[in-house]
PQR file of N, CA, C, O and H, with PARSE charges and radii, in Angstrom:
ATOM      1  N   MET A   1       0.820  -1.196   0.000 -0.4000 1.5000
ATOM      2  CA  MET A   1       0.000   0.000   0.000 -0.0000 2.0000
ATOM      3  C   MET A   1       0.859   1.254   0.000  0.5500 1.7000
ATOM      4  O   MET A   1       0.506   2.239  -0.649 -0.5500 1.4000
ATOM      5  N   LYS A   2       1.961   1.240   0.702 -0.4000 1.5000
ATOM      6  CA  LYS A   2       2.821   2.414   0.744 -0.0000 2.0000
ATOM      7  C   LYS A   2       3.418   2.712  -0.621  0.5500 1.7000
ATOM      8  O   LYS A   2       3.624   3.873  -0.976 -0.5500 1.4000
ATOM      9  H   LYS A   2       2.248   0.440   1.229  0.4000 1.0000
ATOM     10  N   ARG A   3       3.693   1.668  -1.381 -0.4000 1.5000
ATOM     11  CA  ARG A   3       4.256   1.847  -2.707 -0.0000 2.0000
ATOM     12  C   ARG A   3       3.239   2.530  -3.626  0.5500 1.7000
ATOM     13  O   ARG A   3       3.605   3.385  -4.432 -0.5500 1.4000
ATOM     14  H   ARG A   3       3.526   0.725  -1.092  0.4000 1.0000
ATOM     15  N   GLY A   4       1.999   2.163  -3.508 -0.4000 1.5000
ATOM     16  CA  GLY A   4       0.931   2.775  -4.309 -0.0000 2.0000
ATOM     17  C   GLY A   4       0.764   4.249  -3.976  0.5500 1.7000
ATOM     18  O   GLY A   4       0.535   5.064  -4.869 -0.5500 1.4000
ATOM     19  H   GLY A   4       1.702   1.468  -2.853  0.4000 1.0000
ATOM     20  N   ILE A   5       0.877   4.597  -2.707 -0.4000 1.5000
ATOM     21  CA  ILE A   5       0.757   5.991  -2.292 -0.0000 2.0000
ATOM     22  C   ILE A   5       1.921   6.811  -2.856  0.5500 1.7000
ATOM     23  O   ILE A   5       1.730   7.950  -3.281 -0.5500 1.4000
ATOM     24  H   ILE A   5       1.064   3.935  -1.982  0.4000 1.0000
ATOM     25  N   LYS A   6       3.112   6.239  -2.859 -0.4000 1.5000
ATOM     26  CA  LYS A   6       4.271   6.944  -3.403 -0.0000 2.0000
ATOM     27  C   LYS A   6       4.082   7.222  -4.890  0.5500 1.7000
ATOM     28  O   LYS A   6       4.395   8.317  -5.359 -0.5500 1.4000
ATOM     29  H   LYS A   6       3.268   5.313  -2.513  0.4000 1.0000
ATOM     30  N   TYR A   7       3.575   6.247  -5.633 -0.4000 1.5000
ATOM     31  CA  TYR A   7       3.320   6.427  -7.055 -0.0000 2.0000
ATOM     32  C   TYR A   7       2.269   7.509  -7.290  0.5500 1.7000
ATOM     33  O   TYR A   7       2.418   8.338  -8.187 -0.5500 1.4000
ATOM     34  H   TYR A   7       3.320   5.358  -5.253  0.4000 1.0000
ATOM     35  N   MET A   8       1.226   7.500  -6.498 -0.4000 1.5000
ATOM     36  CA  MET A   8       0.170   8.511  -6.638 -0.0000 2.0000
ATOM     37  C   MET A   8       0.712   9.901  -6.346  0.5500 1.7000
ATOM     38  O   MET A   8       0.387  10.854  -7.055 -0.5500 1.4000
ATOM     39  H   MET A   8       1.105   6.827  -5.769  0.4000 1.0000
ATOM     40  N   LEU A   9       1.536  10.028  -5.307 -0.4000 1.5000
ATOM     41  CA  LEU A   9       2.135  11.323  -4.990 -0.0000 2.0000
ATOM     42  C   LEU A   9       3.079  11.781  -6.096  0.5500 1.7000
ATOM     43  O   LEU A   9       3.119  12.966  -6.429 -0.5500 1.4000
ATOM     44  H   LEU A   9       1.800   9.254  -4.731  0.4000 1.0000
ATOM     45  N   ALA A  10       3.826  10.865  -6.656 -0.4000 1.5000
ATOM     46  CA  ALA A  10       4.745  11.209  -7.747 -0.0000 2.0000
ATOM     47  C   ALA A  10       3.972  11.671  -8.979  0.5500 1.7000
ATOM     48  O   ALA A  10       4.344  12.660  -9.610 -0.5500 1.4000
ATOM     49  H   ALA A  10       3.794   9.903  -6.386  0.4000 1.0000
ATOM     50  N   ILE A  11       2.913  10.971  -9.317 -0.4000 1.5000
ATOM     51  CA  ILE A  11       2.103  11.348 -10.474 -0.0000 2.0000
ATOM     52  C   ILE A  11       1.411  12.691 -10.232  0.5500 1.7000
ATOM     53  O   ILE A  11       1.351  13.532 -11.128 -0.5500 1.4000
ATOM     54  H   ILE A  11       2.611  10.167  -8.804  0.4000 1.0000
ATOM     55  N   GLY A  12       0.897  12.885  -9.034 -0.4000 1.5000
ATOM     56  CA  GLY A  12       0.256  14.155  -8.691 -0.0000 2.0000
ATOM     57  C   GLY A  12       1.239  15.315  -8.767  0.5500 1.7000
ATOM     58  O   GLY A  12       0.915  16.375  -9.301 -0.5500 1.4000
ATOM     59  H   GLY A  12       0.946  12.201  -8.306  0.4000 1.0000
ATOM     60  N   SER A  13       2.426  15.116  -8.238 -0.4000 1.5000
ATOM     61  CA  SER A  13       3.450  16.160  -8.289 -0.0000 2.0000
ATOM     62  C   SER A  13       3.831  16.476  -9.728  0.5500 1.7000
ATOM     63  O   SER A  13       3.998  17.641 -10.089 -0.5500 1.4000
ATOM     64  H   SER A  13       2.690  14.254  -7.804  0.4000 1.0000
ATOM     65  N   LEU A  14       3.968  15.454 -10.539 -0.4000 1.5000
ATOM     66  CA  LEU A  14       4.308  15.655 -11.943 -0.0000 2.0000
ATOM     67  C   LEU A  14       3.217  16.430 -12.672  0.5500 1.7000
ATOM     68  O   LEU A  14       3.516  17.297 -13.493 -0.5500 1.4000
ATOM     69  H   LEU A  14       3.832  14.507 -10.246  0.4000 1.0000
ATOM     70  N   LEU A  15       1.970  16.128 -12.382 -0.4000 1.5000
ATOM     71  CA  LEU A  15       0.862  16.857 -12.999 -0.0000 2.0000
ATOM     72  C   LEU A  15       0.850  18.322 -12.581  0.5500 1.7000
ATOM     73  O   LEU A  15       0.627  19.203 -13.412 -0.5500 1.4000
ATOM     74  H   LEU A  15       1.727  15.423 -11.715  0.4000 1.0000
ATOM     75  N   VAL A  16       1.086  18.587 -11.312 -0.4000 1.5000
ATOM     76  CA  VAL A  16       1.118  19.972 -10.823 -0.0000 2.0000
ATOM     77  C   VAL A  16       2.262  20.743 -11.475  0.5500 1.7000
ATOM     78  O   VAL A  16       2.064  21.870 -11.929 -0.5500 1.4000
ATOM     79  H   VAL A  16       1.267  17.872 -10.637  0.4000 1.0000
ATOM     80  N   LEU A  17       3.446  20.157 -11.526 -0.4000 1.5000
ATOM     81  CA  LEU A  17       4.596  20.817 -12.142 -0.0000 2.0000
ATOM     82  C   LEU A  17       4.369  21.040 -13.637  0.5500 1.7000
ATOM     83  O   LEU A  17       4.762  22.076 -14.173 -0.5500 1.4000
ATOM     84  H   LEU A  17       3.607  19.242 -11.157  0.4000 1.0000
ATOM     85  N   SER A  18       3.748  20.090 -14.304 -0.4000 1.5000
ATOM     86  CA  SER A  18       3.445  20.250 -15.725 -0.0000 2.0000
ATOM     87  C   SER A  18       2.465  21.394 -15.942  0.5500 1.7000
ATOM     88  O   SER A  18       2.622  22.182 -16.875 -0.5500 1.4000
ATOM     89  H   SER A  18       3.429  19.248 -13.869  0.4000 1.0000
ATOM     90  N   GLY A  19       1.470  21.486 -15.096 -0.4000 1.5000
ATOM     91  CA  GLY A  19       0.495  22.576 -15.195 -0.0000 2.0000
ATOM     92  C   GLY A  19       1.153  23.935 -14.988  0.5500 1.7000
ATOM     93  O   GLY A  19       0.882  24.878 -15.732 -0.5500 1.4000
ATOM     94  H   GLY A  19       1.343  20.847 -14.338  0.4000 1.0000
ATOM     95  N   ILE A  20       2.011  24.038 -13.987 -0.4000 1.5000
ATOM     96  CA  ILE A  20       2.725  25.292 -13.735 -0.0000 2.0000
ATOM     97  C   ILE A  20       3.604  25.653 -14.929  0.5500 1.7000
ATOM     98  O   ILE A  20       3.654  26.813 -15.336 -0.5500 1.4000
ATOM     99  H   ILE A  20       2.232  23.272 -13.383  0.4000 1.0000
ATOM    100  N   PHE A  21       4.290  24.670 -15.486 -0.4000 1.5000
ATOM    101  CA  PHE A  21       5.146  24.905 -16.648 -0.0000 2.0000
ATOM    102  C   PHE A  21       4.334  25.413 -17.837  0.5500 1.7000
ATOM    103  O   PHE A  21       4.733  26.374 -18.495 -0.5500 1.4000
ATOM    104  H   PHE A  21       4.249  23.727 -15.156  0.4000 1.0000
ATOM    105  N   LEU A  22       3.205  24.776 -18.114 -0.4000 1.5000
ATOM    106  CA  LEU A  22       2.382  25.174 -19.257 -0.0000 2.0000
ATOM    107  C   LEU A  22       1.809  26.581 -19.086  0.5500 1.7000
ATOM    108  O   LEU A  22       1.738  27.338 -20.053 -0.5500 1.4000
ATOM    109  H   LEU A  22       2.881  23.995 -17.579  0.4000 1.0000
ATOM    110  N   ILE A  23       1.404  26.933 -17.882 -0.4000 1.5000
ATOM    111  CA  ILE A  23       0.904  28.282 -17.623 -0.0000 2.0000
ATOM    112  C   ILE A  23       2.018  29.298 -17.825  0.5500 1.7000
ATOM    113  O   ILE A  23       1.790  30.363 -18.399 -0.5500 1.4000
ATOM    114  H   ILE A  23       1.462  26.318 -17.096  0.4000 1.0000
ATOM    115  N   GLY A  24       3.220  28.981 -17.358 -0.4000 1.5000
ATOM    116  CA  GLY A  24       4.357  29.877 -17.538 -0.0000 2.0000
ATOM    117  C   GLY A  24       4.712  30.080 -18.994  0.5500 1.7000
ATOM    118  O   GLY A  24       5.005  31.202 -19.406 -0.5500 1.4000
ATOM    119  H   GLY A  24       3.405  28.116 -16.891  0.4000 1.0000
ATOM    120  N   VAL A  25       4.691  29.025 -19.777 -0.4000 1.5000
ATOM    121  CA  VAL A  25       5.007  29.123 -21.209 -0.0000 2.0000
ATOM    122  C   VAL A  25       3.953  29.966 -21.925  0.5500 1.7000
ATOM    123  O   VAL A  25       4.294  30.814 -22.750 -0.5500 1.4000
ATOM    124  H   VAL A  25       4.453  28.113 -19.443  0.4000 1.0000
ATOM    125  N   GLN A  26       2.695  29.742 -21.620 -0.4000 1.5000
ATOM    126  CA  GLN A  26       1.633  30.523 -22.256 -0.0000 2.0000
ATOM    127  C   GLN A  26       1.759  31.996 -21.894  0.5500 1.7000
ATOM    128  O   GLN A  26       1.602  32.858 -22.759 -0.5500 1.4000
ATOM    129  H   GLN A  26       2.418  29.053 -20.950  0.4000 1.0000
ATOM    130  N   SER A  27       2.038  32.297 -20.642 -0.4000 1.5000
ATOM    131  CA  SER A  27       2.211  33.676 -20.210 -0.0000 2.0000
ATOM    132  C   SER A  27       3.388  34.332 -20.924  0.5500 1.7000
ATOM    133  O   SER A  27       3.286  35.478 -21.361 -0.5500 1.4000
ATOM    134  H   SER A  27       2.165  31.597 -19.940  0.4000 1.0000
ATOM    135  N   TYR A  28       4.495  33.620 -21.046 -0.4000 1.5000
ATOM    136  CA  TYR A  28       5.686  34.142 -21.707 -0.0000 2.0000
ATOM    137  C   TYR A  28       5.399  34.502 -23.166  0.5500 1.7000
ATOM    138  O   TYR A  28       5.747  35.595 -23.613 -0.5500 1.4000
ATOM    139  H   TYR A  28       4.578  32.689 -20.691  0.4000 1.0000
ATOM    140  N   TYR A  29       4.774  33.601 -23.901 -0.4000 1.5000
ATOM    141  CA  TYR A  29       4.498  33.855 -25.308 -0.0000 2.0000
ATOM    142  C   TYR A  29       3.424  34.924 -25.509  0.5500 1.7000
ATOM    143  O   TYR A  29       3.470  35.664 -26.492 -0.5500 1.4000
ATOM    144  H   TYR A  29       4.491  32.713 -23.538  0.4000 1.0000
ATOM    145  N   ASN A  30       2.472  35.012 -24.602 -0.4000 1.5000
ATOM    146  CA  ASN A  30       1.489  36.091 -24.683 -0.0000 2.0000
ATOM    147  C   ASN A  30       2.166  37.441 -24.466  0.5500 1.7000
ATOM    148  O   ASN A  30       1.840  38.413 -25.147 -0.5500 1.4000
ATOM    149  H   ASN A  30       2.435  34.410 -23.804  0.4000 1.0000
ATOM    150  N   GLN A  31       3.111  37.508 -23.517 -0.4000 1.5000
ATOM    151  CA  GLN A  31       3.842  38.757 -23.280 -0.0000 2.0000
ATOM    152  C   GLN A  31       4.625  39.163 -24.522  0.5500 1.7000
ATOM    153  O   GLN A  31       4.637  40.336 -24.895 -0.5500 1.4000
ATOM    154  H   GLN A  31       3.376  36.718 -22.964  0.4000 1.0000
ATOM    155  N   LYS A  32       5.275  38.200 -25.160 -0.4000 1.5000
ATOM    156  CA  LYS A  32       6.035  38.492 -26.388 -0.0000 2.0000
ATOM    157  C   LYS A  32       5.105  38.991 -27.490  0.5500 1.7000
ATOM    158  O   LYS A  32       5.436  39.935 -28.207 -0.5500 1.4000
ATOM    159  H   LYS A  32       5.264  37.247 -24.857  0.4000 1.0000
ATOM    160  N   GLU A  33       3.957  38.365 -27.621 -0.4000 1.5000
ATOM    161  CA  GLU A  33       2.990  38.756 -28.638 -0.0000 2.0000
ATOM    162  C   GLU A  33       2.487  40.176 -28.387  0.5500 1.7000
ATOM    163  O   GLU A  33       2.337  40.949 -29.333 -0.5500 1.4000
ATOM    164  H   GLU A  33       3.688  37.598 -27.039  0.4000 1.0000
ATOM    165  N   ILE A  34       2.227  40.529 -27.145 -0.4000 1.5000
ATOM    166  CA  ILE A  34       1.772  41.875 -26.786 -0.0000 2.0000
ATOM    167  C   ILE A  34       2.847  42.904 -27.125  0.5500 1.7000
ATOM    168  O   ILE A  34       2.535  43.966 -27.664 -0.5500 1.4000
ATOM    169  H   ILE A  34       2.349  39.901 -26.376  0.4000 1.0000
ATOM    170  N   LYS A  35       4.110  42.603 -26.815 -0.4000 1.5000
ATOM    171  CA  LYS A  35       5.201  43.538 -27.116 -0.0000 2.0000
ATOM    172  C   LYS A  35       5.335  43.765 -28.621  0.5500 1.7000
ATOM    173  O   LYS A  35       5.498  44.903 -29.060 -0.5500 1.4000
ATOM    174  H   LYS A  35       4.364  41.740 -26.377  0.4000 1.0000
ATOM    175  N   ILE A  36       5.268  42.699 -29.413 -0.4000 1.5000
ATOM    176  CA  ILE A  36       5.393  42.821 -30.864 -0.0000 2.0000
ATOM    177  C   ILE A  36       4.223  43.616 -31.435  0.5500 1.7000
ATOM    178  O   ILE A  36       4.422  44.494 -32.274 -0.5500 1.4000
ATOM    179  H   ILE A  36       5.136  41.774 -29.056  0.4000 1.0000
ATOM    180  N   ALA A  37       3.017  43.320 -30.992 -0.4000 1.5000
ATOM    181  CA  ALA A  37       1.837  44.031 -31.488 -0.0000 2.0000
ATOM    182  C   ALA A  37       1.904  45.508 -31.101  0.5500 1.7000
ATOM    183  O   ALA A  37       1.541  46.369 -31.902 -0.5500 1.4000
ATOM    184  H   ALA A  37       2.855  42.606 -30.310  0.4000 1.0000
ATOM    185  N   SER A  38       2.355  45.808 -29.904 -0.4000 1.5000
ATOM    186  CA  SER A  38       2.469  47.199 -29.467 -0.0000 2.0000
ATOM    187  C   SER A  38       3.495  47.946 -30.308  0.5500 1.7000
ATOM    188  O   SER A  38       3.264  49.082 -30.721 -0.5500 1.4000
ATOM    189  H   SER A  38       2.650  45.109 -29.253  0.4000 1.0000
ATOM    190  N   LYS A  39       4.617  47.306 -30.554 -0.4000 1.5000
ATOM    191  CA  LYS A  39       5.675  47.927 -31.365 -0.0000 2.0000
ATOM    192  C   LYS A  39       5.166  48.234 -32.773  0.5500 1.7000
ATOM    193  O   LYS A  39       5.380  49.332 -33.286 -0.5500 1.4000
ATOM    194  H   LYS A  39       4.805  46.383 -30.218  0.4000 1.0000
ATOM    195  N   LEU A  40       4.498  47.270 -33.393 -0.4000 1.5000
ATOM    196  CA  LEU A  40       3.956  47.478 -34.739 -0.0000 2.0000
ATOM    197  C   LEU A  40       2.895  48.571 -34.760  0.5500 1.7000
ATOM    198  O   LEU A  40       2.824  49.356 -35.705 -0.5500 1.4000
ATOM    199  H   LEU A  40       4.324  46.378 -32.975  0.4000 1.0000
ATOM    200  N   CYS A  41       2.082  48.621 -33.729 -0.4000 1.5000
ATOM    201  CA  CYS A  41       1.051  49.648 -33.638 -0.0000 2.0000
ATOM    202  C   CYS A  41       1.691  51.036 -33.549  0.5500 1.7000
ATOM    203  O   CYS A  41       1.253  51.966 -34.227 -0.5500 1.4000
ATOM    204  H   CYS A  41       2.139  47.983 -32.961  0.4000 1.0000
ATOM    205  N   LEU A  42       2.714  51.173 -32.722 -0.4000 1.5000
ATOM    206  CA  LEU A  42       3.399  52.460 -32.584 -0.0000 2.0000
ATOM    207  C   LEU A  42       4.100  52.860 -33.876  0.5500 1.7000
ATOM    208  O   LEU A  42       4.126  54.038 -34.230 -0.5500 1.4000
ATOM    209  H   LEU A  42       3.070  50.418 -32.172  0.4000 1.0000
ATOM    210  N   GLU A  43       4.667  51.887 -34.579 -0.4000 1.5000
ATOM    211  CA  GLU A  43       5.330  52.176 -35.850 -0.0000 2.0000
ATOM    212  C   GLU A  43       4.353  52.675 -36.908  0.5500 1.7000
ATOM    213  O   GLU A  43       4.737  53.446 -37.788 -0.5500 1.4000
ATOM    214  H   GLU A  43       4.646  50.930 -34.292  0.4000 1.0000
ATOM    215  N   LYS A  44       3.115  52.253 -36.835 -0.4000 1.5000
ATOM    216  CA  LYS A  44       2.092  52.681 -37.801 -0.0000 2.0000
ATOM    217  C   LYS A  44       1.385  53.960 -37.352  0.5500 1.7000
ATOM    218  O   LYS A  44       0.434  54.405 -37.994 -0.5500 1.4000
ATOM    219  H   LYS A  44       2.803  51.628 -36.120  0.4000 1.0000
ATOM    220  N   GLY A  45       1.846  54.547 -36.258 -0.4000 1.5000
ATOM    221  CA  GLY A  45       1.268  55.800 -35.785 -0.0000 2.0000
ATOM    222  C   GLY A  45       0.044  55.645 -34.914  0.5500 1.7000
ATOM    223  O   GLY A  45      -0.705  56.603 -34.720 -0.5500 1.4000
ATOM    224  H   GLY A  45       2.619  54.186 -35.736  0.4000 1.0000
ATOM    225  N   GLY A  46      -0.170  54.465 -34.391 -0.4000 1.5000
ATOM    226  CA  GLY A  46      -1.322  54.230 -33.537 -0.0000 2.0000
ATOM    227  C   GLY A  46      -0.962  54.258 -32.068  0.5500 1.7000
ATOM    228  O   GLY A  46       0.207  54.362 -31.697 -0.5500 1.4000
ATOM    229  H   GLY A  46       0.439  53.687 -34.548  0.4000 1.0000
ATOM    230  N   GLN A  47      -1.974  54.164 -31.250 -0.4000 1.5000
ATOM    231  CA  GLN A  47      -1.793  54.113 -29.797 -0.0000 2.0000
ATOM    232  C   GLN A  47      -2.355  52.778 -29.305  0.5500 1.7000
ATOM    233  O   GLN A  47      -3.564  52.556 -29.365 -0.5500 1.4000
ATOM    234  H   GLN A  47      -2.924  54.079 -31.551  0.4000 1.0000
ATOM    235  N   PRO A  48      -1.479  51.881 -28.817 -0.5600 1.5000
ATOM    236  CA  PRO A  48      -1.971  50.579 -28.363  0.2800 2.0000
ATOM    237  C   PRO A  48      -2.727  50.676 -27.037  0.5500 1.7000
ATOM    238  O   PRO A  48      -2.311  51.375 -26.113 -0.5500 1.4000
ATOM    239  N   THR A  49      -3.827  49.968 -26.972 -0.4000 1.5000
ATOM    240  CA  THR A  49      -4.594  49.838 -25.739 -0.0000 2.0000
ATOM    241  C   THR A  49      -4.634  48.358 -25.396  0.5500 1.7000
ATOM    242  O   THR A  49      -5.140  47.542 -26.166 -0.5500 1.4000
ATOM    243  H   THR A  49      -4.164  49.400 -27.722  0.4000 1.0000
ATOM    244  N   ILE A  50      -4.094  48.025 -24.232 -0.4000 1.5000
ATOM    245  CA  ILE A  50      -3.988  46.624 -23.833 -0.0000 2.0000
ATOM    246  C   ILE A  50      -4.688  46.435 -22.492  0.5500 1.7000
ATOM    247  O   ILE A  50      -4.431  47.155 -21.527 -0.5500 1.4000
ATOM    248  H   ILE A  50      -3.683  48.688 -23.606  0.4000 1.0000
ATOM    249  N   ILE A  51      -5.564  45.462 -22.460 -0.4000 1.5000
ATOM    250  CA  ILE A  51      -6.221  45.076 -21.211 -0.0000 2.0000
ATOM    251  C   ILE A  51      -5.843  43.628 -20.975  0.5500 1.7000
ATOM    252  O   ILE A  51      -6.133  42.765 -21.804 -0.5500 1.4000
ATOM    253  H   ILE A  51      -5.772  44.877 -23.244  0.4000 1.0000
ATOM    254  N   ARG A  52      -5.197  43.356 -19.849 -0.4000 1.5000
ATOM    255  CA  ARG A  52      -4.769  41.983 -19.565 -0.0000 2.0000
ATOM    256  C   ARG A  52      -4.987  41.647 -18.105  0.5500 1.7000
ATOM    257  O   ARG A  52      -5.050  42.529 -17.248 -0.5500 1.4000
ATOM    258  H   ARG A  52      -4.962  44.057 -19.176  0.4000 1.0000
ATOM    259  N   ASP A  53      -5.099  40.366 -17.839 -0.4000 1.5000
ATOM    260  CA  ASP A  53      -5.253  39.920 -16.464 -0.0000 2.0000
ATOM    261  C   ASP A  53      -3.883  39.500 -15.927  0.5500 1.7000
ATOM    262  O   ASP A  53      -2.862  39.670 -16.594 -0.5500 1.4000
ATOM    263  H   ASP A  53      -5.047  39.649 -18.535  0.4000 1.0000
ATOM    264  N   TYR A  54      -3.882  38.966 -14.747 -0.4000 1.5000
ATOM    265  CA  TYR A  54      -2.660  38.519 -14.102 -0.0000 2.0000
ATOM    266  C   TYR A  54      -1.972  37.455 -14.956  0.5500 1.7000
ATOM    267  O   TYR A  54      -2.630  36.531 -15.434 -0.5500 1.4000
ATOM    268  H   TYR A  54      -4.711  38.828 -14.206  0.4000 1.0000
ATOM    269  N   LEU A  55      -0.699  37.568 -15.148 -0.4000 1.5000
ATOM    270  CA  LEU A  55       0.135  36.684 -15.964 -0.0000 2.0000
ATOM    271  C   LEU A  55      -0.149  36.787 -17.463  0.5500 1.7000
ATOM    272  O   LEU A  55       0.405  36.018 -18.248 -0.5500 1.4000
ATOM    273  H   LEU A  55      -0.164  38.318 -14.760  0.4000 1.0000
ATOM    274  N   ALA A  56      -0.995  37.717 -17.862 -0.4000 1.5000
ATOM    275  CA  ALA A  56      -1.346  37.921 -19.273 -0.0000 2.0000
ATOM    276  C   ALA A  56      -1.881  36.653 -19.926  0.5500 1.7000
ATOM    277  O   ALA A  56      -1.618  36.412 -21.104 -0.5500 1.4000
ATOM    278  H   ALA A  56      -1.445  38.342 -17.224  0.4000 1.0000
ATOM    279  N   LEU A  57      -2.619  35.849 -19.191 -0.4000 1.5000
ATOM    280  CA  LEU A  57      -3.209  34.653 -19.783 -0.0000 2.0000
ATOM    281  C   LEU A  57      -4.377  35.028 -20.686  0.5500 1.7000
ATOM    282  O   LEU A  57      -4.620  34.364 -21.694 -0.5500 1.4000
ATOM    283  H   LEU A  57      -2.832  36.046 -18.234  0.4000 1.0000
ATOM    284  N   ASN A  58      -5.095  36.078 -20.333 -0.4000 1.5000
ATOM    285  CA  ASN A  58      -6.170  36.613 -21.160 -0.0000 2.0000
ATOM    286  C   ASN A  58      -5.864  38.085 -21.389  0.5500 1.7000
ATOM    287  O   ASN A  58      -5.564  38.820 -20.448 -0.5500 1.4000
ATOM    288  H   ASN A  58      -4.897  36.617 -19.514  0.4000 1.0000
ATOM    289  N   TYR A  59      -5.942  38.509 -22.641 -0.4000 1.5000
ATOM    290  CA  TYR A  59      -5.699  39.914 -22.904 -0.0000 2.0000
ATOM    291  C   TYR A  59      -6.511  40.374 -24.106  0.5500 1.7000
ATOM    292  O   TYR A  59      -6.961  39.577 -24.930 -0.5500 1.4000
ATOM    293  H   TYR A  59      -6.186  37.912 -23.405  0.4000 1.0000
ATOM    294  N   SER A  60      -6.679  41.688 -24.173 -0.4000 1.5000
ATOM    295  CA  SER A  60      -7.380  42.317 -25.283 -0.0000 2.0000
ATOM    296  C   SER A  60      -6.464  43.420 -25.798  0.5500 1.7000
ATOM    297  O   SER A  60      -5.917  44.198 -25.016 -0.5500 1.4000
ATOM    298  H   SER A  60      -6.314  42.335 -23.504  0.4000 1.0000
ATOM    299  N   PHE A  61      -6.300  43.483 -27.120 -0.4000 1.5000
ATOM    300  CA  PHE A  61      -5.406  44.448 -27.730 -0.0000 2.0000
ATOM    301  C   PHE A  61      -6.173  45.261 -28.754  0.5500 1.7000
ATOM    302  O   PHE A  61      -6.934  44.714 -29.552 -0.5500 1.4000
ATOM    303  H   PHE A  61      -6.744  42.851 -27.755  0.4000 1.0000
ATOM    304  N   LEU A  62      -5.967  46.579 -28.726 -0.4000 1.5000
ATOM    305  CA  LEU A  62      -6.629  47.473 -29.670 -0.0000 2.0000
ATOM    306  C   LEU A  62      -5.626  48.541 -30.099  0.5500 1.7000
ATOM    307  O   LEU A  62      -4.979  49.157 -29.252 -0.5500 1.4000
ATOM    308  H   LEU A  62      -5.349  47.023 -28.078  0.4000 1.0000
ATOM    309  N   CYS A  63      -5.495  48.760 -31.389 -0.4000 1.5000
ATOM    310  CA  CYS A  63      -4.605  49.792 -31.921 -0.0000 2.0000
ATOM    311  C   CYS A  63      -5.471  50.921 -32.475  0.5500 1.7000
ATOM    312  O   CYS A  63      -6.134  50.761 -33.500 -0.5500 1.4000
ATOM    313  H   CYS A  63      -6.021  48.260 -32.076  0.4000 1.0000
ATOM    314  N   GLN A  64      -5.458  52.063 -31.787 -0.4000 1.5000
ATOM    315  CA  GLN A  64      -6.269  53.202 -32.197 -0.0000 2.0000
ATOM    316  C   GLN A  64      -5.402  54.214 -32.932  0.5500 1.7000
ATOM    317  O   GLN A  64      -4.401  54.697 -32.403 -0.5500 1.4000
ATOM    318  H   GLN A  64      -4.920  52.194 -30.955  0.4000 1.0000
ATOM    319  N   LYS A  65      -5.802  54.525 -34.156 -0.4000 1.5000
ATOM    320  CA  LYS A  65      -5.102  55.543 -34.933 -0.0000 2.0000
ATOM    321  C   LYS A  65      -5.833  56.867 -34.783  0.5500 1.7000
ATOM    322  O   LYS A  65      -7.062  56.924 -34.805 -0.5500 1.4000
ATOM    323  H   LYS A  65      -6.615  54.133 -34.586  0.4000 1.0000
ATOM    324  N   ASP A  66      -5.066  57.910 -34.633 -0.4000 1.5000
ATOM    325  CA  ASP A  66      -5.671  59.245 -34.484 -0.0000 2.0000
ATOM    326  C   ASP A  66      -6.097  59.838 -35.800  0.5500 1.7000
ATOM    327  O   ASP A  66      -6.620  60.952 -35.835 -0.5500 1.4000
ATOM    328  H   ASP A  66      -4.067  57.863 -34.616  0.4000 1.0000
TER
END
């Protein structure tokens, strides 16, 4: 029985670490995407408006030209 508990804890830990890793990767690439979009918007003479939540997992981007 103790061996089964160890396996369950190992699998649970692996799942938690995988979830944290995937959230971090998504946040990183969303941040890069926001920076690139903002740069392009500024180069075209627009004003970027960005609304994002914690870790930038969800965001809204709008480029307003005057």
